[in-house]
N, C-alpha and C positions, 0 to 999 in steps of 0.2 A: 056456747058455740065454739067448736074446735077449729083452730086455724094454725097455719105455720107462721112462726115468728122467729126472730133471731136476736141474739145479743152479740155485742162486739167485745173483743178483748185483744191483748197483745202478748207476744212472747219474744224472748231473746235467744239468739244463737250465738253462744260464747265464742265460737271459732271465727266469727266474722268481725270485721272492723266497723265501728260507728262511722256514719249513721246507718250503715247497711246491715246492722245486726238485729234489727227489729222487724218482726212480722205482725201484720194486722189480721185478726181472724174474725170470721162470722161464724157463729154457732147456731144452726137452724134447729128448732125443736117444735114439737106439737104443744100448742098452747090452748088453754081453756078460757075463753072470754066470757065474762059475766056482766060486763057493763058497769062495774062499780065505779064510784067516783075516783078512786085511786088509780084505776086502770085508765080512765079517760084523762086524768090530769098528767100522768107520768109516761104513758105509753108502755108501761111494763105489764105484760100479760102473764099470769102464772102458768106453769107447766101443767099439762093434762095428766093428772095423777093416775088416771085409769090405764095409761100406757106405760107408766114408769115401772121399773128403771129402764132407761133407754140404752141399747147398744149404740156404738159410735162408728161412723164412717169418717175416715180422713181422706179428702179428695185432693190429689196432687194435680195442679193445673199445668197446662202447656206453657212453653216458653213464650213470654210476651203475650200471654192470653189473660184477659180479664176474668177473674173467677166469677164475676156476675153472670157469665154465660152458662154456668152450671146451676143456677138457682132453681130452674125448673125441676131438676132432679132432686134437690133438697126438698122441694115442695111436694114431690111425689112420694118421698121416703118418710116424711114426718108423720103422715096418717098411719103408717105401719108401726110407729113407735121408734123410729130410728133417727138419731141426731146426726147431722152432717156438718163437718167442719170444712170450710173453705178458707183460703187465706191469700194475702198478697205480700210478696217480699221482693223488694227492689235490691238487686245485687249488681256488682260489677260483672259484666258478661264479656264475651269475646269481642274482638275488633275494637277494644278500647271504649266500648259503650256501657251504658247501664240499662238494665232491663228488669221486667217482672219475671222472676224465675221461680221454679218450685223449690230451689235450694239444692244444688247439686255439688257434692264434694267429688271433683274430678280425680283427685289423687286416690280416692277410695275405689275408683273404677279402673285403675291401672292393673296390669298383670301381677305386679308385686303386692298390691294391697287388697285386691278384690277378695271378698269373703271374710276379711278380718274386722271390718268396721262398717257401719251403715254409710251409704252414700247419700241418703235422704237427710239432709241437714235439719230439716224442720220437724221431722217425725218425733223425736224424743222431746224437744221443747214444747211441741203442741200437746203431747201426752202430759207433761208436767203442768201446762196451763190448765188442762182439763181436770187434773187432780185438784188444783186450787179452786177451780170453779165448783167442783163437786162438794167442796166443804164450805164455800162462802160465795154464793151468787144466787140468782134466780133459780138456778138448776141444782142447788145444793141437795145432795142425797138422791138425785134423779138419774145420774149417769152410772151405767154398768160398764166400767172400764175393763172388766174381764171378758167382754165380747167386743172385739175390734175388727174392722174391715179396712183394707186399703183399696182405693180406686184411683184411676188416673187417666189422663188424656195426653197423647203425644209424648213429650219428654217426661211429663209427670207420670204417664203410664209406665214408661220404662223404669222410673224410680220405684213405682209400686211393685213391679215384677222383680226387680233386682234386690229389693229390701224385704221381700216376703220371707223373712227368716224368723222362725218362732224362738230361736235362741236369743235374738235381739228383742223381739216383740212377742212375748209368750201369749198374749191375749188375742193374737191374730186368728181369725176364723175363716176369712174368705177374701178374695182379690178379684177385681175386675179392671179391664183396661179397654180404651178405645184408641185406635190409631197408634199403637205402640208395639214394640217387639223387644227381644233381648239381644239384638245385634249391638255391638260396640264398635266405636270408631277406630280406624287404623291409627288416627292421630294419637290415641292413648297408648299405643304400643302393641295392640292386638293384631294377630294375623288377619288377612282378609277373610271375610265371610264367617268370622267367629260369632257363635251364638252362646250366650251364657245360660246356665241351667235355671229352671224354675223348680222349687223344692217339692218333694212328694207330700202327700196328705192334704194340702190346703186346696179347697175348691177354687177353680179359676174359670172366669168367663173372659175370653180373649176375643175382642171384637175389632172389626175394621170395615172400610168401605172400598168398593171396587173402583170408585172415582177419586181415590185419595191422591191428589196431585202433590201434596207435601212430601209424603213418603217416596213417591216415584222420583221426585226431583232431588231427594237426598240420598239416593241409593249409592252414589259414588263415595260417600263418607265411609261406607262399610265394605268397599272393594267390590260391589256388585257391578257387573259389566252392562247389564240390561236394566233400565229403569222399570219398576213395577210397583203398582199400588198395594198389592197384597202379598207378594212373594215372601218377603221377610216375616210377615205375620204368620203365614202358613208354615214356613220353615221353622219358626219358633215353636209352633204347636206340634209339628211332626217330630222335631229333633230335640227340643229342649224342655218340653213339657211331658212328665211322666204319666203312665196310666194311673187312674184314680177312681175306679169303679163308677165311671160315668159322670164324675163330678167336675171334670175338666172339659170345657166346651169351647169350640171355635165357631164364631158366628160372623159371617161376612154378608154384607148388604150390597145389593147390586146397583142401588141408586143413592149412594151415600159418599160424601167426600170427607176430607180430613176434619172439617169443622161442623159436621152434622150433629155432633153432641153439644154444640154451643148455640144457645138462643138467648138474646138475638145475636146475629152475626156482627162482629166488630171489625170493620175494615180499616180502622185507624191504627191498629197495632198487629203484631204477628205477621205471618207470611201467607195470609189468605190470597194474595195476588198470584201465588204459584199453585194454588189449589185448583181443582177442576169444578166448574160450575155445575150444579144439578138443578133439575126442574122439580124434584119431589121434596116435600117436607115431612113425608110420613115415616121416613127412616128413623127419626128421633123417637117416634112412638114405639118402634120395635126395640130400640136401644133401651128405652126406659122400662119397658115391660120385662125385658130379659134381666136387667139389673135388679129390679124390684123383686122378681121371682128368686133370683140367687140369694139376695140379702135376707128376704123374708124366710127363706129355707134355712140357710146356714148361719146367719147372724142372729135371727130371732128364734131359731130352732123349731120351725114349723114343719112338721112331717109332710103335710099336704103340699106345701110349697116346694119342699125337696123333691117330691115325686113330680110336680109340675116342671121343675127345672130339668129333670132328666127327660122330660117329654116335650121340650120346647118345639120340636119339629111338629107337634100336633097343636101348637098354640095360635096358629093363624097369624104369625108375625109377618108384617109386610116386607116385601123386597128382599127376601132372603136369597142369596146366591149359593151359600154353602153353610151347612150346619153339621158339625162332627163332634162327637163326644168320646171320651176315653177315660 
């Protein structure tokens, strides 16, 4: 019986100070349960050999957002033969507090340093962890680290967008984000309304919700005079994302808020209190369907899925308010 399972591991970020230099990762994979005595005694379920080797998605979470909220997506991707890595990293954040962060090197996002080094502090350590697991773990020999995708939500989505650099990560094949844009804060030294560019050639699925209260309430950080749930996302697509033969897509959902991608909702952390309540839970289905189509097409190299991705407007996705490709 095929099921989704995960193993746990850890990685170090050398540029951070202990004890905040250690990340804990969950690596979700397709497993084949046989009911053997060893499986029943240990809880270790072998990988599904029929789907190996697996391409890998690294999912950058939002600020102070529990990565367990994205487990549903990992469970949707595993049957496609895609391994998903989520993680938790506690770091010193702004306002003298400590928070769960995706690992952001703010200095790398200044005008002086941008483009010279990755700002996603966890990306390379996670890849080094995966190389180790690919030689000595339950997944040994099962990971195809030449096929890599970045995904992200909120601040993690911005990291995915700004680190989609194949010179830094040559195996990168596709990127998706939800509730994120390439606008950078004026506090880092950028002029108001700056949008940093997304590179050519990489397929991109840029998603957002019309009821995103978190983006609307954060507009002042980017010099925006008028709060808007989607303006920055739309501007990113229009001005910072290049033409790419229909592989770059903007998908906006009319009844989705900032945390529509997270299930279950966690009101004990993050800034859900400034988000807009919604009455529909079907938006997540459309988010998942679009992501699965993108990754099956360009990470698993499935030509039918690539065609389906270019035809998302015919896929009966629920609650679409805007769908544009270029």
